[in-house]
C-alpha positions as CSV (number, residue, x, y, z in Angstrom):
1,M,-13.2,22.8,-76.3
2,I,-10.5,20.7,-78.1
3,I,-12.3,17.7,-79.3
4,M,-10.1,14.5,-79.9
5,K,-10.2,13.1,-83.0
6,T,-12.4,9.9,-83.0
7,N,-11.0,8.6,-86.2
8,R,-12.5,5.2,-86.4
9,F,-14.5,5.5,-83.6
10,S,-17.4,7.4,-85.7
11,K,-18.5,3.8,-86.2
12,I,-21.1,4.8,-89.2
13,I,-21.6,1.1,-90.3
14,A,-22.0,0.3,-93.9
15,A,-24.9,-1.7,-94.9
16,V,-24.4,-5.5,-94.9
17,V,-24.1,-7.1,-98.1
18,V,-27.5,-8.0,-99.3
19,V,-27.4,-11.8,-100.7
20,G,-29.0,-12.0,-104.3
21,T,-28.4,-8.3,-105.7
22,S,-27.4,-7.8,-109.1
23,V,-24.0,-6.3,-108.7
24,L,-23.1,-9.1,-106.4
25,W,-23.9,-12.3,-108.1
26,T,-22.5,-10.7,-111.3
27,A,-19.2,-11.8,-109.9
28,C,-20.1,-15.0,-109.1
29,T,-20.5,-18.2,-111.1
30,D,-23.5,-20.1,-111.5
31,T,-22.0,-23.2,-109.5
32,W,-21.5,-20.5,-106.7
33,N,-25.0,-19.8,-107.1
34,E,-26.1,-23.3,-107.2
35,H,-23.9,-24.0,-103.9
36,Y,-26.1,-21.7,-102.0
37,D,-29.1,-22.9,-103.5
38,V,-30.9,-25.1,-100.7
39,T,-33.4,-26.8,-103.4
40,A,-30.4,-27.7,-105.5
41,G,-28.7,-29.8,-102.5
42,G,-26.4,-26.6,-101.1
43,M,-26.5,-24.8,-98.0
44,A,-28.9,-27.2,-96.2
45,D,-26.8,-30.4,-97.0
46,Q,-23.7,-29.0,-95.4
47,P,-21.9,-29.9,-92.0
48,T,-22.4,-27.1,-89.4
49,L,-19.4,-24.6,-88.6
50,L,-18.2,-26.9,-85.6
51,E,-18.3,-30.0,-87.7
52,N,-16.4,-28.4,-90.2
53,I,-13.7,-27.1,-87.7
54,K,-13.3,-30.4,-85.9
55,S,-12.6,-32.4,-89.0
56,D,-10.0,-30.3,-90.3
57,A,-6.5,-31.0,-88.9
58,A,-5.1,-27.5,-89.7
59,L,-7.8,-26.4,-87.5
60,A,-7.1,-28.6,-84.6
61,N,-5.7,-25.8,-82.1
62,F,-8.7,-23.9,-83.0
63,Y,-11.1,-26.7,-82.2
64,R,-9.1,-27.5,-79.1
65,V,-9.7,-23.8,-77.7
66,I,-13.6,-23.9,-78.7
67,A,-14.1,-27.2,-76.9
68,A,-12.0,-25.8,-73.7
69,I,-14.2,-22.9,-73.4
70,G,-17.6,-24.0,-74.0
71,G,-18.0,-22.9,-77.5
72,E,-19.2,-25.8,-79.4
73,E,-22.9,-25.0,-78.6
74,T,-22.6,-21.7,-80.3
75,L,-21.1,-23.1,-83.3
76,N,-23.7,-26.0,-83.7
77,S,-26.7,-24.2,-83.0
78,P,-28.9,-23.3,-86.2
79,Q,-28.1,-19.7,-85.9
80,Q,-26.4,-18.3,-88.7
81,L,-22.9,-17.3,-88.1
82,T,-19.6,-16.5,-89.7
83,V,-16.2,-17.6,-88.4
84,W,-12.6,-16.7,-89.1
85,A,-10.9,-19.7,-88.2
86,P,-7.0,-19.3,-87.8
87,K,-5.1,-22.1,-89.2
88,G,-1.8,-20.9,-87.8
89,L,-3.1,-20.8,-84.3
90,T,0.0,-22.4,-82.1
91,T,-0.4,-25.0,-79.4
92,A,1.2,-22.3,-76.9
93,Q,-1.4,-19.5,-78.1
94,A,-4.3,-22.2,-77.4
95,D,-2.7,-23.1,-74.2
96,S,-2.9,-19.5,-73.4
97,V,-6.3,-18.6,-74.1
98,I,-7.5,-21.9,-72.0
99,A,-5.5,-20.5,-69.1
100,V,-7.3,-17.0,-69.5
101,Y,-10.6,-19.0,-69.6
102,Q,-9.9,-21.2,-66.4
103,D,-8.9,-18.1,-64.6
104,G,-12.1,-16.2,-65.4
105,V,-14.2,-19.4,-64.2
106,S,-12.3,-19.4,-60.8
107,K,-13.0,-15.6,-60.7
108,G,-17.0,-16.6,-61.2
109,L,-17.3,-14.8,-64.0
110,K,-20.3,-15.7,-66.3
111,W,-19.3,-17.3,-69.8
112,E,-20.2,-14.1,-71.9
113,D,-18.0,-12.2,-69.7
114,N,-14.8,-14.5,-69.6
115,K,-12.2,-12.8,-71.3
116,A,-11.1,-16.0,-73.7
117,V,-14.7,-15.6,-74.6
118,Q,-14.7,-12.0,-75.4
119,Q,-11.0,-11.5,-76.7
120,F,-10.9,-14.8,-78.8
121,F,-13.8,-16.7,-79.5
122,Q,-16.0,-13.6,-80.0
123,N,-13.5,-12.1,-81.8
124,H,-13.8,-14.7,-84.5
125,V,-17.0,-14.6,-84.8
126,A,-19.7,-12.7,-86.5
127,L,-23.7,-12.8,-86.6
128,Y,-25.2,-13.9,-89.7
129,A,-23.6,-15.6,-92.9
130,R,-21.3,-12.8,-94.5
131,T,-20.8,-13.8,-97.9
132,I,-18.1,-12.0,-100.1
133,S,-17.2,-10.8,-103.5
134,S,-14.2,-8.9,-105.3
135,L,-16.6,-5.8,-104.7
136,T,-16.9,-6.5,-100.8
137,D,-15.5,-3.5,-98.6
138,D,-17.6,-3.2,-95.6
139,T,-17.2,-2.7,-91.6
140,I,-18.7,-5.3,-90.0
141,S,-19.4,-6.0,-86.0
142,L,-18.0,-9.1,-84.5
143,M,-19.6,-10.9,-81.7
144,N,-17.8,-8.9,-78.9
145,K,-19.0,-5.7,-80.9
146,K,-15.6,-4.9,-82.1
147,Y,-15.7,-3.2,-85.5
148,M,-13.7,-4.8,-88.2
149,R,-13.2,-3.9,-92.0
150,L,-14.2,-6.9,-94.5
151,R,-12.5,-6.9,-98.1
152,G,-13.2,-9.3,-100.4
153,T,-10.7,-10.1,-103.2
154,S,-12.8,-13.0,-104.7
155,A,-15.8,-15.4,-103.6
156,S,-13.6,-17.2,-101.3
157,T,-10.5,-14.8,-100.4
158,G,-9.9,-11.4,-98.8
159,F,-9.3,-10.0,-95.3
160,I,-10.8,-9.4,-92.1
161,G,-8.9,-6.4,-90.6
162,N,-5.3,-7.0,-91.7
163,N,-5.7,-10.7,-91.6
164,P,-5.8,-12.5,-95.0
165,F,-8.0,-15.5,-95.5
166,D,-7.7,-17.9,-98.6
167,E,-10.8,-20.3,-98.3
168,A,-14.2,-20.2,-97.7
169,V,-16.6,-23.1,-96.7
170,L,-20.2,-23.1,-96.9
171,C,-21.7,-24.6,-93.9
172,C,-25.4,-25.2,-93.1
173,N,-25.4,-22.7,-90.1
174,G,-23.3,-19.9,-91.7
175,M,-20.0,-19.2,-93.5
176,L,-16.3,-20.7,-92.5
177,Y,-13.2,-18.5,-93.4
178,K,-9.6,-19.8,-92.9
179,T,-7.1,-17.0,-92.0
180,A,-3.4,-17.4,-91.8
181,S,-3.2,-16.2,-88.0
182,M,-5.1,-15.5,-85.0
183,Q,-7.2,-12.7,-85.6
184,H,-5.9,-9.4,-83.8
185,F,-7.6,-8.3,-80.9
186,F,-8.4,-4.6,-80.9
187,P,-8.9,-3.5,-77.1
188,N,-11.2,-0.9,-75.9
189,V,-9.7,1.5,-73.0
190,R,-10.4,-0.6,-70.2
191,E,-9.0,-3.8,-71.8
192,Y,-5.9,-2.0,-72.9
193,L,-5.2,-1.1,-69.2
194,E,-5.9,-4.9,-68.2
195,Q,-3.3,-6.2,-71.1
196,Q,-0.3,-3.7,-69.7
197,T,1.7,-4.9,-66.4
198,R,2.9,-0.9,-66.1
199,L,-0.9,0.1,-65.4
200,D,-2.1,-2.7,-63.5
201,S,-2.7,-0.7,-60.4
202,V,-5.5,1.0,-62.2
203,A,-6.7,-1.9,-63.7
204,S,-6.8,-3.8,-60.4
205,L,-8.9,-1.0,-58.5
206,I,-11.6,-0.8,-61.4
207,A,-11.9,-4.9,-61.2
208,K,-12.6,-4.3,-57.5
209,F,-15.7,-2.8,-58.6
210,D,-17.0,-5.4,-60.6
211,E,-20.0,-7.4,-59.5
212,Y,-23.1,-9.1,-60.9
213,E,-26.6,-7.3,-60.0
214,L,-30.1,-8.3,-60.9
215,D,-31.5,-7.2,-64.1
216,E,-35.3,-6.9,-63.3
217,Q,-36.5,-5.9,-66.7
218,S,-35.0,-9.1,-68.2
219,S,-36.0,-11.5,-65.0
220,V,-39.4,-13.1,-64.5
221,A,-41.0,-12.1,-61.6
222,G,-43.1,-14.9,-59.6
223,G,-44.9,-12.6,-57.0
224,I,-44.1,-11.0,-53.9
225,V,-43.1,-12.6,-50.6
226,D,-42.7,-10.6,-47.4
227,G,-42.9,-7.3,-49.3
228,K,-40.1,-8.8,-51.9
229,T,-40.1,-9.6,-55.5
230,I,-39.6,-13.4,-55.8
231,Y,-37.8,-14.1,-59.5
232,L,-38.7,-17.6,-61.1
233,D,-35.9,-16.9,-63.5
234,S,-33.1,-14.3,-62.4
235,V,-30.9,-12.7,-64.9
236,T,-27.9,-10.9,-63.9
237,V,-25.4,-8.5,-65.4
238,L,-22.1,-7.4,-64.8
239,S,-21.9,-4.0,-63.3
240,N,-19.1,-1.7,-62.3
241,D,-20.1,1.3,-60.1
242,L,-16.7,3.0,-60.7
243,L,-17.1,3.2,-64.1
244,S,-20.8,4.2,-63.6
245,A,-19.5,7.2,-62.0
246,Y,-16.6,8.1,-63.8
247,G,-16.9,6.7,-67.6
248,Y,-17.9,3.7,-69.6
249,I,-14.3,2.9,-70.8
250,Q,-15.5,-0.6,-71.0
251,R,-18.5,-0.2,-73.8
252,E,-17.5,-0.2,-77.6
253,D,-20.7,2.1,-78.1
254,S,-19.0,5.2,-76.1
255,I,-16.0,7.5,-76.8
256,Y,-13.8,7.7,-73.6
257,S,-10.0,8.9,-72.8
258,M,-8.4,8.5,-70.2
259,V,-5.0,9.6,-68.8
260,V,-3.7,6.5,-66.9
261,P,-0.8,6.7,-64.7
262,T,1.9,4.3,-64.3
263,N,2.3,2.1,-61.4
264,E,5.5,4.3,-60.4
265,V,3.1,7.3,-60.5
266,W,0.4,5.3,-58.9
267,T,2.9,4.3,-55.9
268,Q,4.2,7.9,-55.3
269,Q,0.8,9.3,-55.4
270,Y,-0.9,6.5,-53.2
271,E,1.8,6.9,-50.4
272,K,0.9,10.6,-50.3
273,Y,-2.8,10.9,-50.7
274,R,-3.5,8.4,-47.9
275,N,-2.4,10.7,-45.2
276,Y,-5.5,12.9,-46.1
277,Y,-7.7,9.9,-45.2
278,Q,-7.1,9.1,-41.5
279,Y,-9.9,8.2,-39.7
280,D,-10.6,8.3,-35.9
281,P,-9.8,5.1,-34.0
282,T,-13.7,4.4,-33.8
283,V,-14.5,4.6,-37.5
284,M,-15.3,0.9,-38.5
285,N,-13.1,-0.4,-41.2
286,A,-10.9,2.9,-41.0
287,D,-8.0,1.2,-42.8
288,S,-9.9,0.2,-45.8
289,L,-11.4,3.7,-45.9
290,T,-7.9,5.1,-45.8
291,D,-7.2,2.8,-48.7
292,I,-10.0,3.0,-51.1
293,N,-10.1,6.9,-50.8
294,A,-6.5,7.2,-51.9
295,R,-7.1,5.1,-54.4
296,L,-9.9,6.9,-55.9
297,S,-8.4,10.1,-55.5
298,I,-5.7,9.0,-57.8
299,V,-8.2,8.1,-60.7
300,C,-11.0,10.4,-60.2
301,G,-9.8,13.1,-62.6
302,R,-8.7,10.9,-65.4
303,F,-11.6,9.9,-67.2
304,F,-12.8,12.3,-70.6
305,N,-15.8,11.5,-72.3
306,T,-14.9,12.9,-75.5
307,S,-18.6,13.2,-77.1
308,M,-19.6,14.6,-73.7
309,D,-21.9,17.9,-74.1
310,N,-19.7,20.3,-72.8
311,K,-22.5,23.3,-73.1
312,Y,-21.2,24.4,-69.6
313,N,-17.4,24.7,-70.1
314,R,-16.3,28.1,-69.6
315,H,-13.5,27.9,-72.3
316,P,-14.8,25.9,-74.9
317,E,-12.1,26.6,-77.3
318,D,-9.0,25.5,-75.4
319,S,-9.9,23.3,-72.6
320,L,-10.6,20.0,-71.4
321,V,-13.2,19.0,-68.8
322,N,-13.4,15.6,-67.1
323,T,-16.3,13.5,-66.4
324,A,-16.6,14.9,-62.9
325,Y,-17.1,18.3,-64.2
326,S,-20.9,20.0,-63.8
327,E,-22.4,23.0,-64.0
328,R,-22.3,23.6,-60.3
329,Q,-18.7,23.9,-60.4
330,L,-18.6,27.0,-62.5
331,H,-17.7,29.3,-59.4
332,N,-14.8,27.3,-59.1
333,P,-12.7,27.6,-62.5
334,R,-9.8,25.5,-61.5
335,K,-11.7,22.0,-60.7
336,N,-12.0,19.3,-63.2
337,V,-10.5,22.0,-66.2
338,Y,-7.5,21.4,-68.2
339,Y,-6.7,24.6,-70.0
340,R,-4.6,24.2,-73.3
341,P,-4.1,20.6,-72.9
342,F,-1.4,19.9,-75.6
343,D,0.6,23.2,-74.9
344,S,4.0,22.7,-73.4
345,D,2.9,22.8,-69.7
346,G,-0.6,20.9,-70.7
347,I,-1.7,17.7,-69.2
348,L,-1.4,15.8,-72.5
349,N,1.9,17.3,-73.7
350,G,4.8,14.5,-74.1
351,L,2.5,11.6,-73.1
352,E,2.5,8.2,-74.9
353,K,-0.9,8.2,-77.2
354,V,-2.3,4.7,-77.5
355,E,-5.5,4.3,-79.7
356,C,-8.2,1.8,-78.6
357,S,-11.5,1.0,-80.2
358,N,-13.7,3.2,-78.1
359,G,-10.9,5.8,-77.5
360,F,-7.6,6.7,-76.1
361,V,-5.0,5.9,-73.4
362,Y,-2.6,8.6,-72.5
363,V,0.1,7.0,-70.3
364,D,1.1,9.3,-67.3
365,N,4.7,8.9,-66.4
366,K,4.8,12.2,-64.9
367,G,2.0,12.5,-62.3
368,V,0.3,15.3,-64.7
369,I,-3.3,15.5,-63.0
370,D,-2.7,18.3,-60.4
371,P,-4.8,17.2,-57.2
372,H,-6.1,20.9,-56.8
373,T,-8.3,20.3,-59.7
374,T,-10.0,17.1,-58.4
375,F,-10.1,15.7,-54.6
376,F,-7.9,18.5,-53.2
377,G,-9.6,21.2,-55.0
378,R,-11.8,23.9,-53.0
379,S,-14.9,22.7,-51.2
380,D,-17.9,24.9,-51.7
381,I,-20.7,24.2,-49.1
382,E,-24.2,25.6,-50.5
383,A,-25.7,27.0,-47.1
384,N,-29.4,26.7,-48.3
385,F,-28.9,22.6,-48.8
386,A,-30.9,21.1,-45.9
387,R,-28.6,18.2,-45.8
388,Y,-25.8,20.2,-44.4
389,Y,-27.5,22.1,-41.2
390,E,-29.3,21.4,-38.4
391,V,-31.5,23.9,-36.9
392,P,-31.1,24.3,-32.9
393,K,-34.4,22.9,-31.0
394,N,-36.0,23.5,-27.5
395,A,-36.9,21.0,-24.8
396,N,-40.2,19.8,-26.6
397,G,-37.8,19.3,-29.8
398,D,-39.5,22.2,-31.6
399,D,-37.0,24.4,-33.9
400,R,-36.1,27.7,-32.3
401,M,-35.4,29.2,-35.6
402,D,-37.0,30.4,-38.6
403,V,-35.4,29.3,-41.6
404,Y,-36.1,30.2,-45.2
405,G,-34.7,29.8,-48.3
406,G,-34.1,32.8,-50.7
407,Q,-32.3,34.1,-53.9
408,Y,-30.3,37.7,-53.8
409,L,-30.6,39.4,-57.6
410,I,-28.1,41.6,-58.8
411,Y,-29.2,43.6,-61.9
412,D,-27.2,44.8,-64.6
413,S,-28.0,48.5,-64.1
414,D,-30.0,50.6,-62.2
415,T,-32.7,51.1,-65.1
416,T,-33.2,47.4,-66.4
417,Y,-34.5,44.2,-64.6
418,N,-31.9,41.8,-66.6
419,I,-30.4,39.7,-64.1
420,E,-26.6,40.1,-63.9
421,K,-26.1,37.4,-61.3
422,Y,-27.9,35.9,-58.5
423,Y,-27.1,34.1,-55.2
424,N,-29.1,31.2,-53.3
425,Y,-29.2,31.6,-49.8
426,V,-30.5,30.6,-46.5
427,E,-32.2,32.9,-43.8
428,V,-31.8,32.2,-40.0
429,R,-33.9,34.4,-37.7
430,A,-34.5,33.5,-33.9
431,K,-38.4,33.0,-33.0
432,T,-38.0,35.0,-30.0
433,A,-36.5,38.5,-29.7
434,S,-34.6,37.4,-26.6
435,E,-32.5,35.1,-28.7
436,Q,-29.8,35.5,-31.1
437,S,-30.2,33.6,-34.4
438,E,-28.1,30.1,-34.9
439,I,-27.5,27.5,-37.4
440,M,-25.3,24.7,-37.5
441,Y,-23.3,23.2,-40.4
442,K,-21.8,19.9,-40.4
443,L,-19.0,20.2,-42.9
444,P,-18.6,16.9,-45.5
445,S,-15.8,15.2,-46.6
446,T,-12.9,17.1,-45.0
447,L,-9.3,15.8,-45.2
448,S,-6.5,15.0,-42.5
449,D,-3.2,16.5,-42.5
450,V,-4.3,19.7,-44.5
451,Y,-4.4,23.1,-43.7
452,Y,-7.9,24.8,-44.3
453,N,-8.9,28.6,-44.8
454,V,-12.3,28.8,-44.1
455,Y,-14.6,31.4,-45.8
456,L,-18.2,32.3,-45.3
457,V,-20.0,34.2,-48.2
458,T,-23.0,36.3,-46.8
459,V,-25.8,37.9,-48.6
460,P,-27.1,41.7,-47.5
461,D,-30.4,41.9,-45.5
462,N,-32.0,44.1,-48.1
463,Y,-35.2,44.5,-45.6
464,T,-33.2,46.1,-42.8
465,N,-30.3,47.4,-45.0
466,L,-28.3,46.5,-41.6
467,P,-25.3,44.8,-41.2
468,C,-25.3,41.4,-39.5
469,W,-22.6,40.9,-36.8
470,F,-22.0,37.3,-36.0
471,Q,-19.9,35.0,-34.3
472,V,-18.5,31.2,-35.4
473,K,-18.0,28.3,-33.2
474,H,-16.5,25.0,-33.9
475,S,-16.3,21.4,-33.0
476,E,-14.1,18.5,-34.0
477,K,-14.4,14.8,-33.4
478,N,-11.9,13.5,-31.3
479,A,-10.4,10.0,-30.8
480,K,-13.3,8.7,-29.0
481,G,-15.6,9.6,-31.7
482,N,-17.2,12.4,-29.8
483,F,-17.8,16.0,-30.5
484,P,-16.7,18.0,-27.5
485,S,-18.5,21.5,-26.8
486,A,-18.2,23.9,-29.4
487,S,-15.4,26.9,-28.8
488,S,-15.6,30.0,-30.4
489,Y,-12.9,31.1,-33.3
490,E,-11.4,34.2,-33.2
491,N,-11.5,36.6,-35.9
492,P,-8.3,36.2,-37.9
493,R,-8.8,39.8,-38.9
494,P,-9.8,41.4,-35.8
495,I,-12.1,44.4,-36.1
496,T,-10.1,47.6,-34.9
497,L,-10.9,51.3,-34.8
498,D,-9.1,51.3,-38.1
499,D,-11.9,49.7,-39.6
500,S,-14.0,52.7,-39.1
501,L,-14.3,53.8,-42.5
502,T,-15.8,50.4,-43.9
503,I,-17.7,49.3,-40.8
504,A,-20.4,51.4,-39.0
505,N,-20.4,51.3,-35.2
506,V,-16.9,49.9,-34.7
507,D,-17.1,51.4,-31.2
508,V,-20.0,49.5,-30.4
509,I,-18.8,46.3,-31.3
510,L,-15.1,47.3,-29.6
511,A,-17.3,47.5,-26.3
512,Q,-19.1,44.2,-26.6
513,T,-17.2,41.1,-24.4
514,N,-15.2,39.1,-26.5
515,N,-15.4,41.2,-29.5
516,K,-12.2,39.6,-31.0
517,R,-14.9,37.0,-32.2
518,C,-17.2,39.0,-33.9
519,Y,-17.3,39.0,-37.8
520,V,-19.3,41.3,-39.7
521,A,-21.5,40.5,-42.9
522,S,-21.8,43.4,-45.3
523,A,-25.5,45.7,-45.3
524,E,-24.7,46.4,-49.0
525,K,-23.1,43.6,-50.8
526,V,-22.4,40.1,-51.2
527,D,-19.2,39.5,-49.1
528,T,-16.4,37.0,-48.6
529,V,-15.6,36.8,-44.7
530,L,-12.3,35.0,-43.6
531,I,-13.3,32.9,-40.7
532,Q,-10.2,30.9,-40.0
533,T,-6.6,30.7,-41.3
534,A,-4.6,27.3,-41.6
535,V,-7.0,25.1,-39.6
536,K,-6.0,21.6,-39.5
537,Y,-8.5,18.5,-38.7
538,D,-7.0,15.6,-37.1
539,Y,-9.1,13.4,-38.8
540,S,-10.9,12.9,-42.3
541,G,-14.5,13.0,-42.4
542,V,-14.6,11.7,-45.9
543,G,-17.4,8.9,-46.6
544,L,-19.0,9.5,-43.2
545,D,-22.2,10.9,-43.0
546,E,-21.7,13.1,-39.8
547,G,-18.5,14.4,-40.9
548,V,-16.0,15.5,-38.3
549,V,-16.3,19.0,-38.1
550,R,-19.2,21.2,-37.2
551,L,-19.8,24.9,-37.3
552,T,-22.3,27.1,-35.5
553,I,-23.0,30.3,-36.9
554,G,-24.7,32.7,-34.7
555,S,-25.5,36.4,-34.5
556,F,-23.8,38.4,-32.2
557,G,-24.2,42.0,-30.5
558,P,-25.8,43.6,-27.5
559,S,-29.6,42.7,-26.8
560,S,-30.6,46.2,-26.6
561,A,-33.7,46.2,-28.9
562,T,-32.7,49.7,-29.9
563,M,-29.5,48.7,-31.0
564,R,-31.0,45.8,-33.3
565,E,-33.2,48.2,-35.0
566,K,-30.6,51.1,-35.9
567,I,-27.2,49.7,-36.3
568,Y,-27.4,45.7,-36.7
569,T,-29.5,42.9,-37.6
570,R,-29.8,39.3,-36.2
571,T,-30.9,37.7,-39.4
572,L,-28.3,35.6,-40.8
573,R,-28.3,35.3,-44.8
574,L,-25.9,32.8,-45.6
575,N,-24.6,31.7,-49.6
576,E,-21.9,29.3,-48.8
577,I,-19.2,27.9,-46.6
578,I,-15.8,27.5,-48.8
579,L,-12.8,25.5,-47.6
580,V,-9.7,25.8,-49.5
581,P,-7.1,23.4,-48.6
582,F,-3.3,23.9,-48.7
583,E,-0.4,21.6,-48.0
584,T,1.6,23.6,-45.7
585,K,0.5,26.2,-43.0
586,E,2.9,28.8,-44.9
587,E,0.9,28.5,-47.8
588,A,-2.4,28.9,-46.3
589,E,-1.3,32.1,-44.4
590,A,0.0,33.7,-47.7
591,A,-3.3,32.9,-49.2
592,A,-5.4,34.5,-46.5
593,D,-3.5,37.4,-46.3
594,D,-4.5,38.0,-50.1
595,L,-8.3,38.0,-49.2
596,D,-9.3,40.8,-51.4
597,A,-8.1,38.8,-54.7
598,F,-10.0,35.6,-53.6
599,N,-13.1,37.9,-52.9
600,D,-13.0,39.6,-56.0
601,E,-12.4,36.2,-58.0
602,L,-15.0,34.6,-56.3
603,L,-17.4,37.5,-57.3
604,E,-16.3,37.5,-60.7
605,A,-16.5,33.9,-61.4
606,N,-20.2,33.9,-59.9
607,K,-21.2,36.2,-62.9
608,E,-21.1,32.9,-64.8
609,N,-24.1,31.3,-62.8
């Protein structure tokens, strides 16, 4: 794994200056000591920070901003603070800050969440009274949680960051230092996006998810009425579901990087991706779903937590994984993984790199995130997950099938019991001997205007050691929002006499009615069966609980009990359904012709499970 250098982001904070230590006061005069001595008429007799700022003509614009954005109460309170006040703040700069504040108010932002407060006012203020000497060289935290280097050249002069100050004023509630100019604001990743017009498509999307939610722990509960808690004092905090899902790029205590598309790349991808999210006319707010899903598809693979625990990464020495990566995706080695990112064909090669207070921004003007590694990647639907399947019922509403979960183990040799790999599966058996086994799957999150190859991974029945013959029916939601009666897929690789060397009892299969619909699950190995090639769904199922595609998998074969006991089993053992998307029919058909390679790659990848 390539770990991006964090530089200043280690945030190991040096101890704050302790007033009264011998080292500090060695460099200070007796007069300065007396100045801080409350009993000698020092600190307690001084004006407040606000009063000193207000009375200083050189700080008139700074005071005007403070008054306009509601900072007076803070600087007049008894809380000990340090303020770096810019003498060089221009009228135009002051007007700009005030305009930002008023814009935040119009959007309903609380005071502490207003950008003018965070990026200007709190960027000039730190908690506690920070005294200095010629020995001072510390890292301090400002009120907005930005970290700055504080260096002293004397008891009243020094630097905050690279900004010099040349005068110190003792106040009854802290220290006031006068700087030459406005303090530089060092943005975090999100703040940088908001500052760049070339990246404002991403910034606008993130802002759509900002909302205030109740902080129950900080709120004061007053009782329960009609089953709901009533709060005497409700405290709300600004949250963002998109960032909660992908990465806290707005937090100063996190270390994130993001590959951010320019507006030009955004527009190109949006026009393409929206075709994948076309919904049937009965879906409520279909246009909104199309819009938001296309936008989320652009950003979903672009967040990187550089301090993330990558213990599940298959190739930690030469790859990066995005924040959507998880252990469950090991079987798909291309999804959410970016190999050799700094090589000539890597995703980060040649991109502009911008350092932020909590990570880096890589400006993507080329569209470097391949959709096949994110939302357009292979979908693996685990057959044993009950949320995906339904069991047929009788007239009384009772299940007609027995359904069990199991785990098929493969050992590394015939003489040991060390597990080399395993496959979770669902086992389906009809409750009566007269019925075929059957189970129906709802395929989630399918895309429109995409050509899918559909595969089924089967697990052998090690009780009967017989193959399972089965068929697959499908039903796709229509323009009226209904699922018509299911129809059967024909095997894209129909069984013929040429299969006699690999499939037992081919002649029996071929003698059956509709034998072209028959598929065979191996009795000897975990196998991948191609179900359909280049199938295209009219509508998207992303975001819809019921989906738009249903597959019904049922056993197939003669009803003779003798046949069932000797040449095939009706017991279905299913590991997963795999959907592999392609942009063109030709690509899908070419990939389907190479099923053996696909099957080998899948089984090899599953060794890592």
